[in-house]
C-alpha positions in Angstrom: 277.2 152.9 106.8 274.3 150.8 105.5 271.4 152.5 103.7 268.2 152.9 105.7 266.4 150.2 103.8 269.1 147.7 104.6 269.2 148.7 108.2 265.4 148.1 108.4 265.8 144.7 106.8 268.6 143.8 109.2 266.5 144.9 112.2 263.6 142.8 111.0 265.8 139.7 110.7 267.2 140.2 114.2 263.7 140.5 115.6 262.6 137.3 113.9 265.7 135.4 115.2 264.9 136.5 118.8 261.2 135.6 118.7 260.3 132.8 121.2 259.8 129.4 119.8 256.1 128.5 119.2 254.5 126.5 122.0 253.1 123.0 121.4 250.0 123.1 119.2 246.7 122.9 121.0 243.4 122.0 119.4 241.4 125.1 118.2 238.1 124.8 120.0 234.8 126.7 120.1 234.3 128.7 123.3 233.4 126.7 126.4 229.8 127.2 127.4 229.0 128.9 130.7 228.7 126.9 133.9 224.9 127.5 133.8 224.7 125.7 130.4 225.3 122.1 131.6 223.9 120.3 128.7 225.8 122.5 126.2 229.0 121.8 128.2 228.5 118.1 128.1 228.0 118.1 124.3 230.9 120.5 123.9 233.2 118.1 125.7 232.0 115.2 123.5 232.4 117.1 120.3 235.8 118.7 121.0 237.7 115.7 122.4 239.0 112.9 120.3 240.0 110.3 123.0 238.9 109.3 126.5 239.0 106.5 129.0 236.6 103.6 128.2 235.9 101.4 131.3 234.5 97.9 131.1 233.8 95.0 133.4 236.9 92.9 132.8 236.4 89.3 131.7 240.1 88.7 132.3 240.2 90.2 135.8 237.2 88.4 137.4 234.9 91.4 137.0 237.2 94.1 138.1 236.8 97.5 136.4 239.2 98.0 133.5 239.9 101.5 131.9 241.5 101.8 128.5 242.5 104.9 126.5 240.6 104.8 123.2 239.9 107.1 120.3 236.3 108.0 119.4 234.1 110.4 117.5 230.6 111.6 118.0 230.4 113.0 114.4 232.3 114.7 111.6 234.0 117.9 112.7 231.4 120.6 113.4 228.5 118.1 113.4 228.7 116.2 116.6 225.6 114.1 117.6 226.6 113.2 121.1 226.8 109.4 120.7 230.4 108.2 120.9 231.5 105.7 118.3 234.6 103.5 118.6 236.7 101.4 116.3 237.8 98.4 118.3 239.3 94.9 117.8 238.8 91.9 120.0 242.5 91.6 120.1 242.1 94.3 122.8 240.4 93.5 126.1 237.9 96.3 125.9 236.0 94.9 122.9 236.1 91.4 124.4 234.7 92.7 127.7 231.9 94.5 126.0 230.8 91.4 124.0 230.5 89.6 127.4 229.0 92.4 129.5 227.8 95.6 127.8 227.9 97.8 130.9 230.4 100.5 130.2 231.5 104.0 131.3 233.3 106.6 129.1 235.1 109.5 130.7 236.3 112.7 129.1 238.2 115.7 130.5 238.4 119.3 129.4 242.1 119.3 130.2 243.5 117.9 126.9 241.7 120.8 125.1 244.0 123.3 126.7 241.2 125.4 128.0 241.7 124.7 131.8 244.7 127.0 132.0 247.1 126.2 134.8 244.6 124.6 137.2 244.7 120.9 138.1 242.6 118.5 136.0 240.7 117.5 139.2 239.6 121.1 139.9 235.8 121.3 139.4 236.1 124.2 137.0 238.0 122.0 134.6 235.0 120.1 133.2 234.8 116.3 133.2 232.1 114.1 131.8 231.3 110.4 132.3 228.7 108.7 130.1 227.5 105.4 131.3 225.5 102.8 129.4 225.8 99.8 127.1 228.6 99.4 124.6 227.1 97.7 121.5 228.2 96.6 118.0 226.9 98.7 115.1 225.5 96.7 112.3 227.9 97.1 109.4 225.1 96.9 106.9 223.1 99.8 108.4 223.0 103.4 107.5 224.3 104.2 111.0 227.5 102.3 110.2 228.2 104.7 107.3 227.6 107.7 109.6 229.9 106.1 112.2 232.7 105.5 109.7 232.5 109.1 108.5 232.6 110.3 112.0 235.6 108.1 113.0 237.7 108.3 109.9 237.3 112.1 109.5 238.8 112.6 113.0 241.2 109.6 112.9 242.3 109.2 109.3 244.9 106.5 110.1 242.1 104.1 111.2 241.3 103.4 107.6 244.8 101.8 107.2 244.7 99.7 110.4 245.4 96.0 109.7 242.4 94.2 108.1 243.3 90.9 109.8 242.7 92.6 113.2 239.0 92.7 112.3 238.1 96.1 113.7 234.4 96.6 114.4 232.4 99.7 115.1 230.9 100.0 118.6 228.7 102.7 120.0 227.8 103.7 123.6 224.1 103.7 124.2 223.9 106.3 127.0 221.8 105.7 130.1 223.4 108.1 132.6 225.4 111.3 132.5 227.7 112.7 135.1 229.1 116.2 134.5 231.2 118.4 136.8 232.0 121.8 135.3 231.8 124.0 138.4 231.6 123.9 142.2 228.5 122.4 143.8 228.5 118.8 142.6 227.3 117.0 139.4 224.8 118.7 137.1 221.5 116.8 136.4 221.3 115.9 132.7 219.1 113.2 131.2 220.2 111.3 128.1 217.3 112.8 126.1 218.3 116.3 127.0 221.9 115.5 126.1 221.1 113.8 122.7 218.5 116.3 121.6 220.6 119.4 122.4 222.1 121.2 119.5 219.9 119.8 116.7 219.4 123.3 115.5 222.6 124.7 117.0 226.1 124.1 115.8 228.2 126.6 117.9 229.3 124.2 120.6 230.0 121.4 118.1 232.2 123.6 115.8 236.0 123.3 116.0 
């Protein structure tokens, strides 16, 4: 018969072997704000997500809307500012469209964050945000360009190694309208100034 110490070790090994496999990793996110905190929820969605659907007026499709999945950042982790920055090339239709017609919408969902549980992404309690405005180039010689690079490259490190001959440029969305659904009862009224000024002295919703 095995000594008690060896029996304990064998039992521990058996337990480890029978543990369920870990589930797919989910982003670690700060707690979602309450439904009564609409502006906080909008900023939380922008800070926690890393990709969304950017919709432009297509120059290739005679003005039809064209949605494209793109990566973005609104600031370095834990310091979101609300303004989405993008790293785009004119080899892709989105950048070409924006250079001809700046009108753009950018849509984010809570669902990729893993905080909606088992409900459908279209359920109103699974928050969704659409920012509408003008998609404009950022002057590469400006201080804003440095901020944008830090924001983008900190969340998307591989961007730094994307082909130089693709001539990627930094764009930003100048927000003119905000559409947020995070509960029943229709969209929440949020002005661009409320959205952009929120959190200047608060970091809880921006932290990851």
